[in-house]
PDB file of N, CA, C and O in Angstrom, chain B, residues numbered from 101:
ATOM      1  N   MET B 101     -62.332  -2.891  53.967  1.00  0.00           N
ATOM      2  CA  MET B 101     -63.546  -3.460  54.502  1.00  0.00           C
ATOM      3  C   MET B 101     -63.312  -4.951  54.696  1.00  0.00           C
ATOM      4  O   MET B 101     -62.710  -5.610  53.849  1.00  0.00           O
ATOM      5  N   ILE B 102     -63.787  -5.471  55.807  1.00  0.00           N
ATOM      6  CA  ILE B 102     -63.622  -6.899  56.087  1.00  0.00           C
ATOM      7  C   ILE B 102     -64.961  -7.606  55.890  1.00  0.00           C
ATOM      8  O   ILE B 102     -66.027  -6.993  55.960  1.00  0.00           O
ATOM      9  N   ARG B 103     -64.877  -8.890  55.646  1.00  0.00           N
ATOM     10  CA  ARG B 103     -66.093  -9.687  55.564  1.00  0.00           C
ATOM     11  C   ARG B 103     -66.423 -10.166  56.967  1.00  0.00           C
ATOM     12  O   ARG B 103     -65.593 -10.778  57.638  1.00  0.00           O
ATOM     13  N   VAL B 104     -67.640  -9.881  57.401  1.00  0.00           N
ATOM     14  CA  VAL B 104     -68.070 -10.316  58.725  1.00  0.00           C
ATOM     15  C   VAL B 104     -69.403 -11.037  58.587  1.00  0.00           C
ATOM     16  O   VAL B 104     -70.169 -10.755  57.666  1.00  0.00           O
ATOM     17  N   PRO B 105     -69.685 -11.966  59.496  1.00  0.00           N
ATOM     18  CA  PRO B 105     -70.989 -12.624  59.469  1.00  0.00           C
ATOM     19  C   PRO B 105     -72.118 -11.584  59.611  1.00  0.00           C
ATOM     20  O   PRO B 105     -71.932 -10.537  60.232  1.00  0.00           O
ATOM     21  N   ASP B 106     -73.261 -11.883  59.040  1.00  0.00           N
ATOM     22  CA  ASP B 106     -74.395 -10.954  59.068  1.00  0.00           C
ATOM     23  C   ASP B 106     -74.766 -10.511  60.485  1.00  0.00           C
ATOM     24  O   ASP B 106     -75.096  -9.344  60.694  1.00  0.00           O
ATOM     25  N   GLN B 107     -74.718 -11.425  61.463  1.00  0.00           N
ATOM     26  CA  GLN B 107     -75.104 -11.066  62.823  1.00  0.00           C
ATOM     27  C   GLN B 107     -74.099 -10.088  63.444  1.00  0.00           C
ATOM     28  O   GLN B 107     -74.483  -9.248  64.257  1.00  0.00           O
ATOM     29  N   VAL B 108     -72.827 -10.189  63.071  1.00  0.00           N
ATOM     30  CA  VAL B 108     -71.821  -9.242  63.572  1.00  0.00           C
ATOM     31  C   VAL B 108     -72.046  -7.878  62.915  1.00  0.00           C
ATOM     32  O   VAL B 108     -72.033  -6.856  63.602  1.00  0.00           O
ATOM     33  N   ARG B 109     -72.250  -7.849  61.614  1.00  0.00           N
ATOM     34  CA  ARG B 109     -72.539  -6.588  60.911  1.00  0.00           C
ATOM     35  C   ARG B 109     -73.756  -5.912  61.530  1.00  0.00           C
ATOM     36  O   ARG B 109     -73.745  -4.706  61.779  1.00  0.00           O
ATOM     37  N   HIS B 110     -74.804  -6.692  61.776  1.00  0.00           N
ATOM     38  CA  HIS B 110     -76.028  -6.138  62.353  1.00  0.00           C
ATOM     39  C   HIS B 110     -75.740  -5.524  63.725  1.00  0.00           C
ATOM     40  O   HIS B 110     -76.232  -4.438  64.032  1.00  0.00           O
ATOM     41  N   ALA B 111     -74.952  -6.208  64.544  1.00  0.00           N
ATOM     42  CA  ALA B 111     -74.620  -5.692  65.883  1.00  0.00           C
ATOM     43  C   ALA B 111     -73.826  -4.387  65.791  1.00  0.00           C
ATOM     44  O   ALA B 111     -74.084  -3.450  66.547  1.00  0.00           O
ATOM     45  N   VAL B 112     -72.861  -4.324  64.868  1.00  0.00           N
ATOM     46  CA  VAL B 112     -72.056  -3.113  64.680  1.00  0.00           C
ATOM     47  C   VAL B 112     -72.938  -1.968  64.174  1.00  0.00           C
ATOM     48  O   VAL B 112     -72.832  -0.841  64.658  1.00  0.00           O
ATOM     49  N   GLU B 113     -73.811  -2.256  63.197  1.00  0.00           N
ATOM     50  CA  GLU B 113     -74.711  -1.231  62.663  1.00  0.00           C
ATOM     51  C   GLU B 113     -75.668  -0.714  63.732  1.00  0.00           C
ATOM     52  O   GLU B 113     -75.925   0.488  63.801  1.00  0.00           O
ATOM     53  N   GLN B 114     -76.195  -1.602  64.558  1.00  0.00           N
ATOM     54  CA  GLN B 114     -77.113  -1.183  65.628  1.00  0.00           C
ATOM     55  C   GLN B 114     -76.398  -0.307  66.646  1.00  0.00           C
ATOM     56  O   GLN B 114     -76.908   0.742  67.041  1.00  0.00           O
ATOM     57  N   ARG B 115     -75.217  -0.739  67.067  1.00  0.00           N
ATOM     58  CA  ARG B 115     -74.463   0.034  68.059  1.00  0.00           C
ATOM     59  C   ARG B 115     -74.162   1.435  67.528  1.00  0.00           C
ATOM     60  O   ARG B 115     -74.211   2.406  68.283  1.00  0.00           O
ATOM     61  N   ALA B 116     -73.850   1.547  66.237  1.00  0.00           N
ATOM     62  CA  ALA B 116     -73.516   2.836  65.617  1.00  0.00           C
ATOM     63  C   ALA B 116     -74.757   3.605  65.179  1.00  0.00           C
ATOM     64  O   ALA B 116     -74.658   4.730  64.689  1.00  0.00           O
ATOM     65  N   GLU B 117     -75.909   3.002  65.354  1.00  0.00           N
ATOM     66  CA  GLU B 117     -77.175   3.614  64.954  1.00  0.00           C
ATOM     67  C   GLU B 117     -77.169   4.031  63.483  1.00  0.00           C
ATOM     68  O   GLU B 117     -77.750   5.048  63.103  1.00  0.00           O
ATOM     69  N   GLY B 118     -76.481   3.198  62.648  1.00  0.00           N
ATOM     70  CA  GLY B 118     -76.475   3.433  61.211  1.00  0.00           C
ATOM     71  C   GLY B 118     -75.660   4.625  60.752  1.00  0.00           C
ATOM     72  O   GLY B 118     -75.871   5.130  59.649  1.00  0.00           O
ATOM     73  N   HIS B 119     -74.728   5.084  61.583  1.00  0.00           N
ATOM     74  CA  HIS B 119     -73.887   6.238  61.244  1.00  0.00           C
ATOM     75  C   HIS B 119     -72.416   5.833  61.269  1.00  0.00           C
ATOM     76  O   HIS B 119     -72.027   4.932  62.012  1.00  0.00           O
ATOM     77  N   CYS B 120     -71.606   6.498  60.460  1.00  0.00           N
ATOM     78  CA  CYS B 120     -70.161   6.323  60.548  1.00  0.00           C
ATOM     79  C   CYS B 120     -69.751   6.707  61.963  1.00  0.00           C
ATOM     80  O   CYS B 120     -70.136   7.768  62.455  1.00  0.00           O
ATOM     81  N   GLU B 121     -68.979   5.859  62.614  1.00  0.00           N
ATOM     82  CA  GLU B 121     -68.592   6.131  63.994  1.00  0.00           C
ATOM     83  C   GLU B 121     -67.500   7.196  64.099  1.00  0.00           C
ATOM     84  O   GLU B 121     -67.183   7.640  65.203  1.00  0.00           O
ATOM     85  N   TYR B 122     -66.928   7.605  62.991  1.00  0.00           N
ATOM     86  CA  TYR B 122     -65.897   8.638  62.999  1.00  0.00           C
ATOM     87  C   TYR B 122     -66.483  10.013  62.684  1.00  0.00           C
ATOM     88  O   TYR B 122     -66.343  10.944  63.478  1.00  0.00           O
ATOM     89  N   CYS B 123     -67.134  10.143  61.538  1.00  0.00           N
ATOM     90  CA  CYS B 123     -67.655  11.466  61.131  1.00  0.00           C
ATOM     91  C   CYS B 123     -69.162  11.599  61.350  1.00  0.00           C
ATOM     92  O   CYS B 123     -69.719  12.681  61.162  1.00  0.00           O
ATOM     93  N   HIS B 124     -69.820  10.516  61.742  1.00  0.00           N
ATOM     94  CA  HIS B 124     -71.257  10.480  62.055  1.00  0.00           C
ATOM     95  C   HIS B 124     -72.164  10.639  60.844  1.00  0.00           C
ATOM     96  O   HIS B 124     -73.349  10.930  61.007  1.00  0.00           O
ATOM     97  N   ALA B 125     -71.638  10.455  59.626  1.00  0.00           N
ATOM     98  CA  ALA B 125     -72.475  10.514  58.428  1.00  0.00           C
ATOM     99  C   ALA B 125     -73.453   9.335  58.451  1.00  0.00           C
ATOM    100  O   ALA B 125     -73.049   8.206  58.730  1.00  0.00           O
ATOM    101  N   PRO B 126     -74.739   9.586  58.161  1.00  0.00           N
ATOM    102  CA  PRO B 126     -75.729   8.504  58.179  1.00  0.00           C
ATOM    103  C   PRO B 126     -75.653   7.630  56.932  1.00  0.00           C
ATOM    104  O   PRO B 126     -75.585   8.125  55.807  1.00  0.00           O
ATOM    105  N   GLN B 127     -75.665   6.323  57.159  1.00  0.00           N
ATOM    106  CA  GLN B 127     -75.603   5.359  56.069  1.00  0.00           C
ATOM    107  C   GLN B 127     -76.742   5.586  55.076  1.00  0.00           C
ATOM    108  O   GLN B 127     -76.527   5.485  53.868  1.00  0.00           O
ATOM    109  N   VAL B 128     -77.931   5.887  55.552  1.00  0.00           N
ATOM    110  CA  VAL B 128     -79.098   6.047  54.681  1.00  0.00           C
ATOM    111  C   VAL B 128     -78.931   7.232  53.724  1.00  0.00           C
ATOM    112  O   VAL B 128     -79.430   7.183  52.600  1.00  0.00           O
ATOM    113  N   ILE B 129     -78.242   8.286  54.145  1.00  0.00           N
ATOM    114  CA  ILE B 129     -78.021   9.459  53.294  1.00  0.00           C
ATOM    115  C   ILE B 129     -76.856   9.214  52.324  1.00  0.00           C
ATOM    116  O   ILE B 129     -76.899   9.657  51.176  1.00  0.00           O
ATOM    117  N   LEU B 130     -75.825   8.513  52.787  1.00  0.00           N
ATOM    118  CA  LEU B 130     -74.666   8.253  51.927  1.00  0.00           C
ATOM    119  C   LEU B 130     -75.040   7.390  50.728  1.00  0.00           C
ATOM    120  O   LEU B 130     -74.438   7.509  49.660  1.00  0.00           O
ATOM    121  N   GLY B 131     -76.028   6.527  50.902  1.00  0.00           N
ATOM    122  CA  GLY B 131     -76.504   5.729  49.782  1.00  0.00           C
ATOM    123  C   GLY B 131     -75.692   4.478  49.492  1.00  0.00           C
ATOM    124  O   GLY B 131     -75.854   3.872  48.432  1.00  0.00           O
ATOM    125  N   TYR B 132     -74.824   4.080  50.408  1.00  0.00           N
ATOM    126  CA  TYR B 132     -74.100   2.816  50.253  1.00  0.00           C
ATOM    127  C   TYR B 132     -73.927   2.184  51.623  1.00  0.00           C
ATOM    128  O   TYR B 132     -74.078   2.845  52.650  1.00  0.00           O
ATOM    129  N   ARG B 133     -73.612   0.914  51.626  1.00  0.00           N
ATOM    130  CA  ARG B 133     -73.433   0.179  52.875  1.00  0.00           C
ATOM    131  C   ARG B 133     -72.081   0.560  53.480  1.00  0.00           C
ATOM    132  O   ARG B 133     -71.039   0.410  52.842  1.00  0.00           O
ATOM    133  N   LEU B 134     -72.115   1.050  54.708  1.00  0.00           N
ATOM    134  CA  LEU B 134     -70.874   1.456  55.371  1.00  0.00           C
ATOM    135  C   LEU B 134     -69.990   0.242  55.641  1.00  0.00           C
ATOM    136  O   LEU B 134     -70.469  -0.891  55.703  1.00  0.00           O
ATOM    137  N   HIS B 135     -68.704   0.494  55.798  1.00  0.00           N
ATOM    138  CA  HIS B 135     -67.712  -0.550  56.039  1.00  0.00           C
ATOM    139  C   HIS B 135     -67.715  -0.942  57.512  1.00  0.00           C
ATOM    140  O   HIS B 135     -67.928  -0.103  58.387  1.00  0.00           O
ATOM    141  N   VAL B 136     -67.480  -2.201  57.772  1.00  0.00           N
ATOM    142  CA  VAL B 136     -67.148  -2.663  59.121  1.00  0.00           C
ATOM    143  C   VAL B 136     -65.637  -2.797  59.114  1.00  0.00           C
ATOM    144  O   VAL B 136     -65.078  -3.582  58.349  1.00  0.00           O
ATOM    145  N   GLU B 137     -64.978  -2.025  59.972  1.00  0.00           N
ATOM    146  CA  GLU B 137     -63.513  -2.011  59.974  1.00  0.00           C
ATOM    147  C   GLU B 137     -62.979  -2.167  61.384  1.00  0.00           C
ATOM    148  O   GLU B 137     -63.708  -2.017  62.365  1.00  0.00           O
ATOM    149  N   HIS B 138     -61.702  -2.468  61.464  1.00  0.00           N
ATOM    150  CA  HIS B 138     -61.039  -2.618  62.767  1.00  0.00           C
ATOM    151  C   HIS B 138     -60.599  -1.246  63.269  1.00  0.00           C
ATOM    152  O   HIS B 138     -59.961  -0.488  62.539  1.00  0.00           O
ATOM    153  N   THR B 139     -60.941  -0.930  64.513  1.00  0.00           N
ATOM    154  CA  THR B 139     -60.467   0.310  65.126  1.00  0.00           C
ATOM    155  C   THR B 139     -58.948   0.258  65.232  1.00  0.00           C
ATOM    156  O   THR B 139     -58.259   1.196  64.832  1.00  0.00           O
ATOM    157  N   ILE B 140     -58.436  -0.828  65.767  1.00  0.00           N
ATOM    158  CA  ILE B 140     -56.995  -1.102  65.728  1.00  0.00           C
ATOM    159  C   ILE B 140     -56.829  -2.198  64.682  1.00  0.00           C
ATOM    160  O   ILE B 140     -57.282  -3.327  64.870  1.00  0.00           O
ATOM    161  N   HIS B 141     -56.183  -1.852  63.592  1.00  0.00           N
ATOM    162  CA  HIS B 141     -56.065  -2.732  62.434  1.00  0.00           C
ATOM    163  C   HIS B 141     -55.425  -4.063  62.808  1.00  0.00           C
ATOM    164  O   HIS B 141     -54.577  -4.130  63.698  1.00  0.00           O
ATOM    165  N   ARG B 142     -55.837  -5.109  62.123  1.00  0.00           N
ATOM    166  CA  ARG B 142     -55.252  -6.432  62.374  1.00  0.00           C
ATOM    167  C   ARG B 142     -53.755  -6.439  62.115  1.00  0.00           C
ATOM    168  O   ARG B 142     -53.029  -7.207  62.747  1.00  0.00           O
ATOM    169  N   ALA B 143     -53.273  -5.596  61.194  1.00  0.00           N
ATOM    170  CA  ALA B 143     -51.834  -5.497  60.939  1.00  0.00           C
ATOM    171  C   ALA B 143     -51.090  -4.970  62.166  1.00  0.00           C
ATOM    172  O   ALA B 143     -49.876  -5.142  62.280  1.00  0.00           O
ATOM    173  N   ARG B 144     -51.813  -4.335  63.075  1.00  0.00           N
ATOM    174  CA  ARG B 144     -51.238  -3.812  64.324  1.00  0.00           C
ATOM    175  C   ARG B 144     -51.686  -4.661  65.513  1.00  0.00           C
ATOM    176  O   ARG B 144     -51.739  -4.182  66.646  1.00  0.00           O
ATOM    177  N   ASP B 145     -52.007  -5.928  65.238  1.00  0.00           N
ATOM    178  CA  ASP B 145     -52.436  -6.901  66.254  1.00  0.00           C
ATOM    179  C   ASP B 145     -53.786  -6.562  66.883  1.00  0.00           C
ATOM    180  O   ASP B 145     -54.044  -6.933  68.028  1.00  0.00           O
ATOM    181  N   GLY B 146     -54.645  -5.863  66.148  1.00  0.00           N
ATOM    182  CA  GLY B 146     -55.992  -5.585  66.641  1.00  0.00           C
ATOM    183  C   GLY B 146     -56.827  -6.851  66.648  1.00  0.00           C
ATOM    184  O   GLY B 146     -56.721  -7.684  65.748  1.00  0.00           O
ATOM    185  N   ALA B 147     -57.648  -6.988  67.659  1.00  0.00           N
ATOM    186  CA  ALA B 147     -58.501  -8.171  67.810  1.00  0.00           C
ATOM    187  C   ALA B 147     -59.608  -8.164  66.765  1.00  0.00           C
ATOM    188  O   ALA B 147     -59.985  -7.116  66.240  1.00  0.00           O
ATOM    189  N   ASN B 148     -60.110  -9.333  66.482  1.00  0.00           N
ATOM    190  CA  ASN B 148     -61.185  -9.487  65.513  1.00  0.00           C
ATOM    191  C   ASN B 148     -62.506  -9.689  66.254  1.00  0.00           C
ATOM    192  O   ASN B 148     -63.305 -10.553  65.891  1.00  0.00           O
ATOM    193  N   ASP B 149     -62.727  -8.881  67.300  1.00  0.00           N
ATOM    194  CA  ASP B 149     -63.945  -9.009  68.080  1.00  0.00           C
ATOM    195  C   ASP B 149     -64.788  -7.733  67.999  1.00  0.00           C
ATOM    196  O   ASP B 149     -64.327  -6.705  67.504  1.00  0.00           O
ATOM    197  N   LEU B 150     -65.997  -7.809  68.478  1.00  0.00           N
ATOM    198  CA  LEU B 150     -66.960  -6.723  68.354  1.00  0.00           C
ATOM    199  C   LEU B 150     -66.446  -5.408  68.935  1.00  0.00           C
ATOM    200  O   LEU B 150     -66.718  -4.343  68.380  1.00  0.00           O
ATOM    201  N   ASP B 151     -65.709  -5.466  70.039  1.00  0.00           N
ATOM    202  CA  ASP B 151     -65.185  -4.238  70.659  1.00  0.00           C
ATOM    203  C   ASP B 151     -64.182  -3.512  69.778  1.00  0.00           C
ATOM    204  O   ASP B 151     -63.965  -2.313  69.952  1.00  0.00           O
ATOM    205  N   ASN B 152     -63.572  -4.213  68.842  1.00  0.00           N
ATOM    206  CA  ASN B 152     -62.563  -3.609  67.972  1.00  0.00           C
ATOM    207  C   ASN B 152     -63.096  -3.337  66.565  1.00  0.00           C
ATOM    208  O   ASN B 152     -62.327  -2.979  65.673  1.00  0.00           O
ATOM    209  N   LEU B 153     -64.387  -3.500  66.362  1.00  0.00           N
ATOM    210  CA  LEU B 153     -64.987  -3.246  65.061  1.00  0.00           C
ATOM    211  C   LEU B 153     -65.791  -1.956  65.104  1.00  0.00           C
ATOM    212  O   LEU B 153     -66.439  -1.651  66.105  1.00  0.00           O
ATOM    213  N   ALA B 154     -65.746  -1.208  64.022  1.00  0.00           N
ATOM    214  CA  ALA B 154     -66.471   0.058  63.939  1.00  0.00           C
ATOM    215  C   ALA B 154     -67.138   0.173  62.579  1.00  0.00           C
ATOM    216  O   ALA B 154     -66.649  -0.374  61.590  1.00  0.00           O
ATOM    217  N   LEU B 155     -68.256   0.889  62.534  1.00  0.00           N
ATOM    218  CA  LEU B 155     -68.916   1.206  61.275  1.00  0.00           C
ATOM    219  C   LEU B 155     -68.274   2.469  60.736  1.00  0.00           C
ATOM    220  O   LEU B 155     -68.146   3.460  61.455  1.00  0.00           O
ATOM    221  N   SER B 156     -67.871   2.441  59.478  1.00  0.00           N
ATOM    222  CA  SER B 156     -67.096   3.546  58.923  1.00  0.00           C
ATOM    223  C   SER B 156     -67.493   3.823  57.483  1.00  0.00           C
ATOM    224  O   SER B 156     -67.699   2.897  56.698  1.00  0.00           O
ATOM    225  N   CYS B 157     -67.601   5.108  57.137  1.00  0.00           N
ATOM    226  CA  CYS B 157     -67.797   5.460  55.732  1.00  0.00           C
ATOM    227  C   CYS B 157     -66.478   5.203  55.008  1.00  0.00           C
ATOM    228  O   CYS B 157     -65.427   5.084  55.638  1.00  0.00           O
ATOM    229  N   SER B 158     -66.541   5.122  53.696  1.00  0.00           N
ATOM    230  CA  SER B 158     -65.326   4.805  52.937  1.00  0.00           C
ATOM    231  C   SER B 158     -64.261   5.889  53.100  1.00  0.00           C
ATOM    232  O   SER B 158     -63.072   5.576  53.162  1.00  0.00           O
ATOM    233  N   THR B 159     -64.670   7.154  53.170  1.00  0.00           N
ATOM    234  CA  THR B 159     -63.696   8.239  53.319  1.00  0.00           C
ATOM    235  C   THR B 159     -62.909   8.081  54.617  1.00  0.00           C
ATOM    236  O   THR B 159     -61.680   8.153  54.612  1.00  0.00           O
ATOM    237  N   CYS B 160     -63.609   7.866  55.720  1.00  0.00           N
ATOM    238  CA  CYS B 160     -62.924   7.705  57.012  1.00  0.00           C
ATOM    239  C   CYS B 160     -62.093   6.425  57.045  1.00  0.00           C
ATOM    240  O   CYS B 160     -60.967   6.429  57.541  1.00  0.00           O
ATOM    241  N   ASN B 161     -62.640   5.337  56.522  1.00  0.00           N
ATOM    242  CA  ASN B 161     -61.928   4.065  56.541  1.00  0.00           C
ATOM    243  C   ASN B 161     -60.640   4.142  55.724  1.00  0.00           C
ATOM    244  O   ASN B 161     -59.589   3.703  56.192  1.00  0.00           O
ATOM    245  N   PHE B 162     -60.706   4.690  54.519  1.00  0.00           N
ATOM    246  CA  PHE B 162     -59.513   4.751  53.680  1.00  0.00           C
ATOM    247  C   PHE B 162     -58.503   5.768  54.201  1.00  0.00           C
ATOM    248  O   PHE B 162     -57.299   5.583  54.021  1.00  0.00           O
ATOM    249  N   ALA B 163     -58.970   6.842  54.844  1.00  0.00           N
ATOM    250  CA  ALA B 163     -58.045   7.823  55.418  1.00  0.00           C
ATOM    251  C   ALA B 163     -57.291   7.232  56.600  1.00  0.00           C
ATOM    252  O   ALA B 163     -56.105   7.508  56.784  1.00  0.00           O
ATOM    253  N   LYS B 164     -57.972   6.422  57.399  1.00  0.00           N
ATOM    254  CA  LYS B 164     -57.355   5.831  58.584  1.00  0.00           C
ATOM    255  C   LYS B 164     -56.432   4.685  58.218  1.00  0.00           C
ATOM    256  O   LYS B 164     -55.306   4.619  58.713  1.00  0.00           O
ATOM    257  N   GLY B 165     -56.882   3.787  57.366  1.00  0.00           N
ATOM    258  CA  GLY B 165     -56.073   2.628  57.005  1.00  0.00           C
ATOM    259  C   GLY B 165     -55.625   1.855  58.229  1.00  0.00           C
ATOM    260  O   GLY B 165     -56.431   1.589  59.120  1.00  0.00           O
ATOM    261  N   ALA B 166     -54.361   1.491  58.289  1.00  0.00           N
ATOM    262  CA  ALA B 166     -53.804   0.736  59.419  1.00  0.00           C
ATOM    263  C   ALA B 166     -53.187   1.653  60.476  1.00  0.00           C
ATOM    264  O   ALA B 166     -52.569   1.178  61.429  1.00  0.00           O
ATOM    265  N   LEU B 167     -53.352   2.950  60.307  1.00  0.00           N
ATOM    266  CA  LEU B 167     -52.744   3.895  61.252  1.00  0.00           C
ATOM    267  C   LEU B 167     -53.403   3.820  62.626  1.00  0.00           C
ATOM    268  O   LEU B 167     -54.610   3.601  62.732  1.00  0.00           O
ATOM    269  N   THR B 168     -52.610   4.001  63.670  1.00  0.00           N
ATOM    270  CA  THR B 168     -53.141   4.080  65.027  1.00  0.00           C
ATOM    271  C   THR B 168     -52.757   5.397  65.680  1.00  0.00           C
ATOM    272  O   THR B 168     -53.264   5.733  66.750  1.00  0.00           O
ATOM    273  N   ALA B 169     -51.864   6.145  65.041  1.00  0.00           N
ATOM    274  CA  ALA B 169     -51.425   7.433  65.577  1.00  0.00           C
ATOM    275  C   ALA B 169     -51.057   8.338  64.414  1.00  0.00           C
ATOM    276  O   ALA B 169     -50.831   7.882  63.293  1.00  0.00           O
ATOM    277  N   GLY B 170     -51.003   9.612  64.701  1.00  0.00           N
ATOM    278  CA  GLY B 170     -50.616  10.598  63.698  1.00  0.00           C
ATOM    279  C   GLY B 170     -49.888  11.752  64.348  1.00  0.00           C
ATOM    280  O   GLY B 170     -49.810  11.830  65.574  1.00  0.00           O
ATOM    281  N   ARG B 171     -49.363  12.637  63.548  1.00  0.00           N
ATOM    282  CA  ARG B 171     -48.620  13.780  64.037  1.00  0.00           C
ATOM    283  C   ARG B 171     -49.572  14.952  64.237  1.00  0.00           C
ATOM    284  O   ARG B 171     -50.291  15.327  63.311  1.00  0.00           O
ATOM    285  N   ASP B 172     -49.587  15.533  65.431  1.00  0.00           N
ATOM    286  CA  ASP B 172     -50.405  16.707  65.723  1.00  0.00           C
ATOM    287  C   ASP B 172     -49.824  17.877  64.937  1.00  0.00           C
ATOM    288  O   ASP B 172     -48.651  18.205  65.117  1.00  0.00           O
ATOM    289  N   PRO B 173     -50.620  18.525  64.060  1.00  0.00           N
ATOM    290  CA  PRO B 173     -50.071  19.602  63.238  1.00  0.00           C
ATOM    291  C   PRO B 173     -49.648  20.819  64.043  1.00  0.00           C
ATOM    292  O   PRO B 173     -48.769  21.565  63.610  1.00  0.00           O
ATOM    293  N   ALA B 174     -50.247  21.035  65.195  1.00  0.00           N
ATOM    294  CA  ALA B 174     -49.902  22.208  66.007  1.00  0.00           C
ATOM    295  C   ALA B 174     -48.612  21.991  66.796  1.00  0.00           C
ATOM    296  O   ALA B 174     -47.727  22.847  66.797  1.00  0.00           O
ATOM    297  N   SER B 175     -48.508  20.839  67.467  1.00  0.00           N
ATOM    298  CA  SER B 175     -47.361  20.610  68.343  1.00  0.00           C
ATOM    299  C   SER B 175     -46.270  19.750  67.716  1.00  0.00           C
ATOM    300  O   SER B 175     -45.120  19.783  68.154  1.00  0.00           O
ATOM    301  N   GLY B 176     -46.630  18.980  66.696  1.00  0.00           N
ATOM    302  CA  GLY B 176     -45.673  18.058  66.096  1.00  0.00           C
ATOM    303  C   GLY B 176     -45.551  16.750  66.860  1.00  0.00           C
ATOM    304  O   GLY B 176     -44.837  15.843  66.432  1.00  0.00           O
ATOM    305  N   ALA B 177     -46.253  16.646  68.002  1.00  0.00           N
ATOM    306  CA  ALA B 177     -46.189  15.429  68.817  1.00  0.00           C
ATOM    307  C   ALA B 177     -47.005  14.319  68.173  1.00  0.00           C
ATOM    308  O   ALA B 177     -47.993  14.577  67.486  1.00  0.00           O
ATOM    309  N   ARG B 178     -46.581  13.091  68.402  1.00  0.00           N
ATOM    310  CA  ARG B 178     -47.317  11.924  67.909  1.00  0.00           C
ATOM    311  C   ARG B 178     -48.490  11.688  68.850  1.00  0.00           C
ATOM    312  O   ARG B 178     -48.315  11.610  70.066  1.00  0.00           O
ATOM    313  N   SER B 179     -49.694  11.575  68.275  1.00  0.00           N
ATOM    314  CA  SER B 179     -50.914  11.420  69.070  1.00  0.00           C
ATOM    315  C   SER B 179     -51.723  10.239  68.563  1.00  0.00           C
ATOM    316  O   SER B 179     -51.751   9.977  67.360  1.00  0.00           O
ATOM    317  N   PRO B 180     -52.387   9.517  69.478  1.00  0.00           N
ATOM    318  CA  PRO B 180     -53.248   8.421  69.024  1.00  0.00           C
ATOM    319  C   PRO B 180     -54.422   8.971  68.229  1.00  0.00           C
ATOM    320  O   PRO B 180     -54.919  10.061  68.512  1.00  0.00           O
ATOM    321  N   LEU B 181     -54.864   8.209  67.233  1.00  0.00           N
ATOM    322  CA  LEU B 181     -56.027   8.624  66.449  1.00  0.00           C
ATOM    323  C   LEU B 181     -57.297   8.484  67.265  1.00  0.00           C
ATOM    324  O   LEU B 181     -57.328   7.760  68.260  1.00  0.00           O
ATOM    325  N   PHE B 182     -58.321   9.161  66.853  1.00  0.00           N
ATOM    326  CA  PHE B 182     -59.624   9.164  67.477  1.00  0.00           C
ATOM    327  C   PHE B 182     -60.188   7.761  67.589  1.00  0.00           C
ATOM    328  O   PHE B 182     -60.248   7.035  66.596  1.00  0.00           O
ATOM    329  N   ASN B 183     -60.600   7.373  68.780  1.00  0.00           N
ATOM    330  CA  ASN B 183     -61.317   6.127  68.991  1.00  0.00           C
ATOM    331  C   ASN B 183     -62.795   6.469  69.034  1.00  0.00           C
ATOM    332  O   ASN B 183     -63.210   7.248  69.892  1.00  0.00           O
ATOM    333  N   PRO B 184     -63.604   5.915  68.140  1.00  0.00           N
ATOM    334  CA  PRO B 184     -64.989   6.364  68.029  1.00  0.00           C
ATOM    335  C   PRO B 184     -65.860   6.068  69.237  1.00  0.00           C
ATOM    336  O   PRO B 184     -66.953   6.626  69.337  1.00  0.00           O
ATOM    337  N   ARG B 185     -65.433   5.227  70.149  1.00  0.00           N
ATOM    338  CA  ARG B 185     -66.281   4.890  71.292  1.00  0.00           C
ATOM    339  C   ARG B 185     -65.678   5.226  72.636  1.00  0.00           C
ATOM    340  O   ARG B 185     -66.116   4.699  73.658  1.00  0.00           O
ATOM    341  N   SER B 186     -64.676   6.095  72.654  1.00  0.00           N
ATOM    342  CA  SER B 186     -64.127   6.497  73.964  1.00  0.00           C
ATOM    343  C   SER B 186     -63.876   7.997  73.982  1.00  0.00           C
ATOM    344  O   SER B 186     -63.417   8.534  74.990  1.00  0.00           O
TER     345      SER B 186
END
């Protein structure tokens, strides 16, 4: 989880309508403040702007980490991870 100014957090939360952008779990039901995280991690040269920030539950955020791709279990091919807004 990154520290972001309150106005940026508010914009990310509004855009996501208070749900994890990956699994769609509602923040109000989870009972904790969802993470604001980078869709493309800063370790992978991801920008620190609103377009690259996503609201994420801890399970999705920790599972994704700095990864941008994974191995497809069916084909074995390397595939980009899910982008929550495309």
